[in-house]
C-alpha positions in Angstrom: 19.3 -6.5 16.7 18.9 -3.5 14.4 22.7 -2.7 14.2 22.7 -3.4 10.4 19.8 -1.6 8.8 18.9 -2.2 5.1 17.5 1.3 4.4 17.9 1.2 0.6 18.5 -2.5 -0.1 16.2 -5.4 0.4 17.6 -8.2 2.6 18.0 -11.7 1.4 16.2 -14.6 3.1 19.4 -15.4 4.9 19.9 -11.8 6.1 16.3 -11.1 7.1 15.1 -11.1 10.7 13.5 -14.4 11.9 10.1 -13.1 13.0 7.6 -15.2 14.9 4.7 -17.5 14.5 2.2 -15.5 16.5 -0.2 -13.2 14.5 -0.4 -9.6 15.5 -3.4 -8.9 17.8 -5.8 -6.3 16.3 -9.3 -5.1 17.0 -12.2 -6.9 15.3 -14.0 -3.6 14.4 -13.0 -0.8 12.1 -12.4 2.4 14.2 -14.1 4.6 11.5 -17.0 2.6 10.1 -17.7 0.4 13.2 -18.1 -2.6 10.9 -15.9 -5.7 10.9 -12.2 -4.9 10.3 -12.0 -8.0 8.1 -15.4 -8.4 6.3 -16.5 -11.9 5.3 -19.0 -10.8 2.6 -18.2 -12.9 -0.4 -19.3 -10.2 -2.8 -16.4 -8.0 -1.8 -13.0 -7.8 -3.4 -9.6 -7.0 -2.0 -6.8 -4.7 -3.1 -3.4 -4.0 -1.5 -1.2 -1.0 -2.0 2.1 0.3 -0.7 2.5 4.1 -1.1 4.7 5.3 1.8 3.6 5.8 5.4 0.5 3.7 5.8 -1.2 6.2 8.2 -2.1 8.7 5.5 -2.6 6.1 2.8 -5.2 4.3 4.8 -7.2 7.5 5.3 -7.3 8.1 1.6 -9.0 4.8 1.1 -11.4 4.7 4.0 -12.7 8.1 2.7 -13.2 6.6 -0.8 -16.9 5.7 -1.5 -17.2 1.9 -2.2 -14.5 0.9 0.2 -16.0 -1.2 3.0 -13.0 -1.7 5.2 -9.3 -0.9 5.4 -6.4 -2.3 7.3 -2.7 -1.5 7.5 0.1 -4.0 7.6 3.3 -5.3 6.1 3.8 -7.2 2.9 6.3 -8.1 0.2 9.1 -9.2 2.5 10.5 -12.3 4.3 10.0 -12.0 8.0 6.8 -13.6 9.3 4.6 -11.5 11.6 7.1 -8.6 11.9 6.9 -5.7 14.4 6.9 -2.1 13.3 10.4 -1.6 14.7 11.6 -4.6 12.7 10.1 -3.3 9.5 11.5 0.1 10.1 15.0 -1.4 10.5 14.9 -2.6 6.9 15.6 -6.1 8.1 12.3 -7.7 7.1 12.0 -6.7 3.4 8.4 -5.6 3.9 6.8 -2.4 2.7 4.0 -0.6 4.6 0.7 -1.4 2.9 -3.0 -0.7 3.0 -5.4 -3.6 2.3 -8.9 -2.6 1.4 -12.1 -4.6 1.0 -14.3 -2.9 -1.6 -17.7 -3.4 -3.3 -17.1 -3.8 -7.0 -20.7 -2.7 -7.7 -19.9 0.7 -6.2 -16.3 1.3 -7.2 -14.0 -0.1 -9.9 -10.5 -1.4 -9.2 -9.1 1.2 -11.6 -10.7 3.9 -9.5 -8.8 2.6 -6.5 -5.7 2.7 -8.7 -6.3 6.3 -9.4 -6.3 7.1 -5.6 -3.1 5.1 -5.4 -1.3 6.9 -8.3 -2.4 10.4 -7.4 -1.8 9.9 -3.6 2.0 9.5 -3.7 5.0 9.9 -6.0 5.7 6.5 -7.6 9.1 7.5 -9.0 11.1 7.7 -5.8 12.3 4.2 -5.3 13.0 3.2 -1.7 11.5 6.4 -0.2 8.5 8.6 -0.2 9.5 12.3 0.2 11.2 12.6 3.6 10.5 9.0 4.6 13.5 7.0 3.5 13.8 3.2 3.6 12.6 0.0 1.9 9.4 0.0 3.9 8.3 3.2 2.0 8.6 1.7 -1.5 5.6 1.9 -3.9 3.8 -1.4 -4.6 0.6 -2.8 -6.1 -0.2 -6.4 -5.0 -2.8 -8.0 -7.2 -5.3 -10.8 -6.4 -6.2 -12.1 -9.9 -5.2 -11.7 -13.5 -7.8 -8.9 -14.1 -6.2 -6.8 -11.4 -2.8 -7.5 -12.8 -3.7 -6.4 -16.3 -5.5 -3.3 -15.0 -2.5 -2.4 -12.8 -0.1 -2.9 -15.7 -2.3 -0.7 -18.0 -2.6 2.0 -15.3 1.2 2.1 -14.9 1.7 2.6 -18.6 -0.9 5.3 -18.8 0.3 7.2 -15.8 4.0 6.9 -16.9 3.1 8.8 -20.1 1.5 11.6 -18.1 4.5 11.7 -15.7 7.0 11.9 -18.5 5.1 14.8 -20.1 5.2 16.6 -16.7 9.0 16.0 -16.4 9.1 13.1 -13.9 11.2 10.0 -14.2 10.4 6.3 -14.4 7.8 4.7 -12.2 9.5 2.4 -9.7 6.3 0.8 -8.4 6.5 -3.0 -7.8 3.5 -4.9 -9.3 3.4 -8.5 -8.0 1.0 -11.2 -6.8 -0.5 -10.5 -3.4 1.9 -11.9 -0.8 1.0 -12.7 2.8 -0.5 -9.7 4.5 0.7 -9.3 8.1 -1.3 -6.9 10.3 0.5 -3.9 11.8 0.0 -3.2 15.5 -3.4 -2.2 16.8 -2.4 1.4 17.3 -1.6 1.8 13.6 -5.1 0.8 12.5 -7.0 3.9 11.4 -4.3 5.9 13.1 -5.3 9.3 11.7 -8.8 8.9 13.0 -7.5 8.3 16.5 -4.9 11.0 16.1 -6.3 13.7 13.8 -3.2 15.9 14.1 -0.8 12.9 13.5 2.0 12.8 11.0 1.0 12.3 7.3 3.9 12.6 4.9 1.9 12.1 1.8 2.0 14.3 -1.3 1.4 13.3 -4.8 3.1 14.6 -8.0 0.2 16.8 -8.9 -0.2 14.9 -12.1 -3.8 13.6 -12.7 -4.2 10.0 -13.4 -6.3 9.2 -16.6 -9.9 8.2 -16.2 -10.5 4.8 -17.9 -7.0 3.6 -17.3 -7.1 0.6 -19.6 -8.4 2.5 -22.5 -5.9 5.3 -22.0 -3.0 2.8 -22.0 -4.2 1.2 -25.2 -4.8 4.4 -27.1 
């Protein structure tokens, strides 16, 4: 089934694996906070980011004040309800993502973007350091037009900083939030369950501007 991996090229709908109709079974409670994995509080907002291996990425966000819950999963591809093995084959088109529920009264969306930009290298295309494949590509999936505008402004502002530091063009995909498919239960809050587990993250060392929208416009 995985004899023809798409490690650097996204599969077309015809080429993608078929998937399944059953949703992945995951715990109802967050392993770190003890609260609901998927909060129903209408005052919360959502954000979804792809920034390489989702184990380390999720930890960055659950440790961020104002984030109420986090989940890891797959998004941006074709195959419904894929498995980890299918995503790693490159045959689903998905990237590994972290979805967060956050309290906008305690943290701004642009502050989450700062965690995103500084937490990985967004110039690497279909890889993140030693992790190679389409599932490691950088992505911001927005939920409304305000998030889209803020994400676009942050990319422009951070691109200026990266160029000054000698980095190339940002390859981050910015697109409307697609269907979020949960990853397997053992992936959820993985580094809390496995403190010595693999974390392949490393940013560029370039600080992201504070007040991203203003920085982009100046």
